[in-house]
C-alpha positions as CSV (number, residue, x, y, z in Angstrom):
1,M,-48.1,36.2,-68.7
2,T,-49.9,39.5,-69.2
3,R,-50.1,42.3,-66.7
4,R,-53.9,41.9,-66.1
5,P,-53.7,38.6,-64.2
6,Q,-50.8,40.1,-62.2
7,F,-52.9,43.1,-61.2
8,A,-55.8,40.9,-60.4
9,Y,-53.8,38.7,-58.0
10,M,-52.4,41.8,-56.3
11,A,-55.9,43.2,-55.8
12,I,-57.2,40.0,-54.3
13,A,-54.2,39.8,-51.9
14,G,-54.8,43.4,-50.8
15,L,-58.4,42.7,-50.1
16,L,-57.6,39.6,-48.1
17,L,-54.9,41.6,-46.1
18,L,-57.4,44.4,-45.3
19,G,-60.1,41.9,-44.2
20,S,-57.7,40.0,-41.9
21,R,-56.6,43.3,-40.2
22,A,-60.2,44.4,-39.7
23,H,-61.1,41.0,-38.2
24,A,-58.1,41.2,-35.9
25,Q,-59.1,44.6,-34.6
26,D,-62.5,43.3,-33.6
27,M,-61.0,40.4,-31.5
28,T,-60.2,41.1,-27.9
29,F,-58.5,38.8,-25.4
30,D,-58.2,38.8,-21.6
31,L,-56.4,36.6,-19.2
32,E,-59.3,34.3,-18.6
33,D,-60.0,33.8,-22.3
34,A,-56.3,33.1,-22.8
35,D,-56.2,30.4,-20.0
36,S,-59.5,28.7,-21.0
37,G,-59.1,29.0,-24.7
38,E,-62.8,29.7,-25.2
39,G,-63.8,31.9,-28.1
40,E,-66.8,33.8,-29.3
41,G,-67.5,31.9,-32.5
42,E,-67.0,28.7,-34.3
43,V,-65.9,28.4,-37.9
44,G,-67.2,25.4,-39.7
45,A,-66.0,23.3,-42.6
46,E,-66.5,26.3,-45.0
47,G,-65.2,28.9,-42.6
48,E,-68.4,29.1,-40.4
49,V,-67.9,30.8,-37.1
50,G,-69.2,28.9,-34.0
51,G,-69.5,29.5,-30.3
52,E,-66.3,27.8,-29.3
53,G,-64.0,29.3,-31.9
54,E,-63.1,26.0,-33.6
55,V,-61.8,25.7,-37.1
56,G,-63.0,22.6,-39.0
57,A,-61.4,20.0,-41.2
58,E,-59.7,22.4,-43.6
59,G,-58.5,24.7,-40.8
60,E,-60.4,23.9,-37.7
61,V,-59.4,25.8,-34.6
62,G,-60.6,24.3,-31.3
63,G,-61.1,25.7,-27.9
64,E,-57.5,25.0,-27.1
65,G,-56.3,26.5,-30.3
66,E,-56.0,23.2,-32.2
67,V,-55.7,23.0,-35.9
68,G,-57.1,19.7,-37.2
69,G,-57.2,17.9,-40.4
70,E,-54.5,19.1,-42.7
71,G,-52.8,21.4,-40.2
72,E,-53.7,20.8,-36.6
73,V,-51.8,22.9,-34.1
74,G,-51.8,22.1,-30.4
75,G,-51.0,24.2,-27.3
76,D,-52.5,27.1,-25.4
77,I,-53.1,30.3,-27.3
78,G,-53.0,32.3,-24.2
79,G,-49.4,31.6,-23.2
80,D,-46.0,32.7,-24.4
81,I,-46.4,31.7,-28.0
82,I,-42.7,32.4,-28.9
83,G,-41.7,30.4,-25.8
84,D,-44.0,27.6,-26.7
85,L,-42.7,27.5,-30.2
86,A,-39.2,27.5,-28.9
87,G,-40.0,24.7,-26.5
88,G,-41.6,22.7,-29.2
89,D,-38.1,22.2,-30.8
90,E,-37.2,20.1,-27.7
91,G,-39.8,17.5,-28.5
92,D,-39.5,14.2,-30.2
93,G,-40.0,15.8,-33.6
94,G,-37.2,18.4,-33.1
95,G,-33.9,17.7,-34.7
96,G,-32.0,19.5,-31.8
97,G,-33.6,17.2,-29.2
98,Q,-32.5,14.1,-31.2
99,R,-29.0,15.4,-31.4
100,D,-28.9,16.0,-27.6
101,A,-30.4,12.6,-26.8
102,A,-28.0,10.7,-29.1
103,P,-25.4,8.6,-27.1
104,R,-21.9,10.0,-27.0
105,S,-18.8,7.8,-27.0
106,T,-16.6,8.2,-24.0
107,E,-13.0,7.1,-23.6
108,T,-12.2,5.0,-20.5
109,A,-8.7,4.8,-19.1
110,E,-8.3,1.5,-17.3
111,E,-5.3,0.9,-14.9
112,I,-3.4,-2.4,-15.5
113,Y,-1.3,-3.8,-12.7
114,A,1.6,-6.2,-13.4
115,V,2.6,-8.3,-10.4
116,Q,6.0,-9.8,-10.7
117,Q,6.6,-13.3,-9.3
118,V,8.8,-13.6,-6.2
119,Y,12.4,-13.7,-7.4
120,A,13.6,-16.4,-5.0
121,L,11.3,-18.8,-3.2
122,R,12.3,-20.1,0.2
123,I,9.6,-22.7,0.9
124,N,10.8,-26.3,1.3
125,R,14.5,-25.2,0.8
126,V,17.4,-25.5,3.1
127,E,19.5,-22.4,4.0
128,L,23.2,-22.7,4.9
129,A,24.7,-19.4,6.1
130,G,28.2,-18.6,7.3
131,S,29.1,-15.3,8.9
132,Y,31.6,-13.3,11.0
133,A,30.3,-12.0,14.3
134,A,31.7,-8.9,16.0
135,T,30.9,-7.6,19.5
136,L,29.4,-4.1,19.6
137,N,28.7,-3.3,23.3
138,D,31.8,-4.5,25.3
139,Q,34.6,-1.9,25.5
140,Y,36.8,-4.1,27.7
141,V,37.0,-7.3,25.8
142,S,35.9,-8.2,22.3
143,H,34.1,-11.5,21.5
144,P,34.4,-12.0,17.7
145,G,33.3,-15.4,16.4
146,A,32.8,-17.5,13.4
147,A,29.1,-18.4,12.9
148,L,27.3,-21.1,10.9
149,A,23.5,-21.4,10.6
150,L,21.3,-24.1,9.1
151,N,17.6,-23.3,8.5
152,Y,14.7,-25.1,7.0
153,W,11.9,-23.1,5.4
154,W,8.6,-24.9,5.8
155,T,6.8,-21.9,4.4
156,N,8.0,-19.0,2.3
157,V,8.2,-16.7,5.4
158,L,8.8,-19.1,8.3
159,A,11.9,-21.1,9.1
160,V,13.3,-23.2,12.0
161,G,17.0,-23.7,12.4
162,L,20.2,-23.9,14.4
163,N,23.2,-21.6,14.6
164,F,26.6,-22.3,16.1
165,L,29.3,-19.8,17.1
166,W,32.9,-20.4,18.0
167,Y,34.7,-17.7,20.0
168,Q,37.8,-19.3,21.7
169,G,41.1,-18.1,20.3
170,L,39.6,-15.1,18.5
171,E,38.9,-13.0,21.6
172,N,41.3,-10.3,22.9
173,E,41.3,-7.9,25.8
174,S,41.4,-4.2,25.0
175,D,44.1,-1.9,26.3
176,L,41.5,0.1,28.2
177,G,40.9,-2.7,30.8
178,F,44.6,-3.2,31.4
179,N,45.4,0.5,31.8
180,V,42.4,1.0,34.2
181,R,43.7,-1.8,36.5
182,R,47.3,-0.6,36.4
183,S,46.6,3.1,37.0
184,T,43.7,3.0,39.5
185,R,44.3,-0.5,41.0
186,L,40.6,-1.2,40.2
187,A,39.7,-4.4,38.5
188,V,37.0,-4.7,35.8
189,P,35.5,-8.3,35.7
190,I,35.7,-9.7,32.2
191,T,34.5,-12.9,30.6
192,E,35.8,-15.3,28.0
193,Y,33.5,-17.2,25.6
194,Q,34.2,-20.6,24.1
195,L,31.1,-21.5,22.0
196,G,27.4,-21.0,21.6
197,A,24.6,-23.1,20.1
198,H,21.0,-21.9,19.6
199,L,17.7,-23.0,18.3
200,N,16.1,-20.2,16.2
201,F,12.9,-19.3,14.5
202,T,12.9,-16.8,11.6
203,Y,10.0,-14.8,10.2
204,V,10.2,-12.7,7.0
205,P,7.6,-9.8,7.1
206,L,9.1,-7.6,4.4
207,Y,10.2,-8.3,0.8
208,G,11.1,-5.9,-2.0
209,K,13.7,-4.7,-4.6
210,F,15.9,-1.7,-5.2
211,M,18.0,-0.4,-8.1
212,M,21.7,0.4,-7.8
213,F,23.6,2.7,-10.2
214,N,20.4,3.1,-12.2
215,E,21.2,-0.3,-13.8
216,Y,21.2,-3.2,-11.4
217,I,18.1,-4.5,-9.7
218,F,18.4,-6.5,-6.5
219,Q,15.8,-8.4,-4.5
220,W,15.9,-8.1,-0.7
221,D,14.0,-9.3,2.3
222,A,14.0,-8.3,6.0
223,Y,13.5,-10.8,8.8
224,V,13.3,-11.1,12.6
225,V,14.9,-14.0,14.4
226,G,14.8,-15.3,18.0
227,G,15.4,-18.4,20.0
228,V,17.0,-20.1,23.0
229,G,20.2,-22.0,23.4
230,I,23.4,-22.5,25.5
231,M,26.7,-20.7,25.8
232,R,30.0,-22.0,27.3
233,T,31.8,-19.2,29.2
234,R,34.1,-18.5,32.1
235,P,35.3,-15.5,34.0
236,V,38.8,-14.2,33.3
237,P,40.8,-13.8,36.6
238,V,41.9,-10.2,36.9
239,V,41.5,-9.5,40.7
240,D,43.8,-12.3,42.0
241,P,45.2,-14.1,38.9
242,E,48.0,-15.7,40.9
243,I,45.6,-17.9,42.8
244,R,42.3,-18.0,40.9
245,Q,41.6,-20.2,37.9
246,F,38.2,-20.7,36.3
247,E,36.9,-23.5,34.0
248,F,34.3,-23.1,31.2
249,D,30.7,-23.7,32.3
250,W,27.4,-23.9,30.5
251,R,24.9,-21.0,30.5
252,V,21.3,-20.8,29.2
253,A,21.1,-18.0,26.7
254,F,18.3,-16.3,24.8
255,N,18.7,-14.4,21.6
256,V,16.7,-12.0,19.4
257,G,17.7,-10.0,16.4
258,I,16.8,-8.5,13.0
259,G,18.5,-8.9,9.6
260,I,18.3,-8.1,5.9
261,R,19.2,-10.4,3.0
262,I,20.1,-9.3,-0.5
263,F,19.9,-11.9,-3.3
264,L,22.7,-12.0,-5.8
265,T,21.1,-15.0,-7.6
266,R,18.1,-17.2,-6.9
267,F,20.3,-19.3,-4.5
268,L,23.1,-17.0,-3.3
269,A,22.7,-14.0,-1.1
270,I,24.6,-11.7,1.3
271,Y,23.1,-10.8,4.6
272,G,23.7,-8.6,7.7
273,E,22.2,-9.3,11.1
274,L,22.1,-7.6,14.5
275,R,21.5,-10.0,17.3
276,D,21.6,-9.8,21.1
277,Y,22.7,-12.9,23.1
278,A,21.6,-12.5,26.7
279,Y,22.5,-14.9,29.6
280,L,23.2,-14.9,33.3
281,E,27.0,-14.9,34.0
282,R,28.9,-15.6,37.3
283,L,31.5,-12.9,37.4
284,E,34.7,-12.9,39.4
285,S,34.4,-11.5,43.0
286,L,36.1,-8.2,43.6
287,D,36.9,-9.2,47.2
288,V,39.8,-11.4,48.2
289,A,39.2,-13.5,51.3
290,L,41.7,-13.2,54.1
291,G,44.0,-16.0,55.1
292,P,45.8,-18.5,52.9
293,E,43.0,-21.1,53.2
294,N,40.2,-18.8,52.5
295,R,42.0,-17.2,49.6
296,Q,42.5,-20.5,47.9
297,D,38.9,-21.6,48.4
298,P,37.1,-21.6,45.0
299,A,33.8,-20.7,46.7
300,T,35.1,-17.3,47.4
301,W,36.2,-16.5,43.9
302,L,32.8,-15.7,42.4
303,D,30.1,-13.2,43.1
304,D,27.1,-14.4,45.2
305,S,24.5,-13.5,42.6
306,P,24.7,-13.9,38.8
307,S,24.7,-10.8,36.5
308,L,22.7,-10.4,33.3
309,T,25.1,-10.1,30.4
310,N,24.3,-8.9,26.9
311,N,26.5,-9.8,24.0
312,V,25.3,-7.6,21.1
313,T,26.9,-8.8,17.9
314,A,26.8,-7.9,14.2
315,H,26.8,-10.7,11.7
316,V,27.9,-10.3,8.1
317,G,28.1,-13.3,5.7
318,L,26.9,-15.3,2.8
319,T,24.0,-17.7,2.5
320,L,23.2,-20.5,0.1
321,F,19.8,-22.1,-0.6
322,F,19.4,-25.7,-1.6
323,P,18.3,-26.9,-4.1
324,F,19.6,-24.2,-6.3
325,T,16.5,-24.2,-8.6
326,F,12.8,-24.3,-7.9
327,E,9.5,-24.3,-9.8
328,Y,6.5,-22.0,-9.5
329,R,3.2,-23.9,-9.0
330,L,0.4,-21.6,-9.9
331,P,-3.3,-22.4,-9.4
332,K,-5.1,-23.5,-12.5
């Protein structure tokens, strides 16, 4: 390539640049022209200037500043051009808008709950429990007893059963009562128990497990028990023992208690229970009738009105469930 064509091209470019600057100096814009987009002249297909300032097919500029044909540009000329151009990147044709609109993968952490089956079912099983009962609230005479209970569980939380207690031969009077009578010549009426039999209902509201020594896991349940029955008791003669003698008699007794059971296997458990046996007792009279005949009259040996007696006992024992095994029946 020679230098002449290069100089020629440079000269043409300079003339075009000077012409565009001169044309730009003649153009004036105000706020209304910018909003309406109306111009002073129209340029036709060959560059003709018209009344509306439109550019034709090869570079047509319309009233709104559109470039048609091979390079049509839309938008208001009278606005923030840089802002409009920047906003144009957020359109459908902008790569940045497509990247923002693209779906993003999110990680979802779902909680999974594992529910363990009940370790030992009680429904339709028979419970046989033996325990030792010790009196807690009588400081003058203790009423320990051997207890045996038989329960049938018709649901997993409800049972009906019987319990039997034998006291006679196991009771003993404390030294406190003897020393009080000897030192103050005041008698404290005491009672002797022979046996007790009760109809009970049991309800299990709580069930759980715990760990011992960070190694062994035990299942447990807590229950409430209550019922009605009979007790066979008699007063112990301490006021006039030379004359008075009492026989055992039947009393209606109510009982209520709470307990906890810890399973060693699916059929063997240890349990502790706190129960109150309440009944009306006829205590020995503290008054001695005058005269030999009145003194020997059994009608004068007892108090006129019965007294409410509470025998609060603590049971500790073992319980067996029959049959030893059971099957889970889950809904299909």
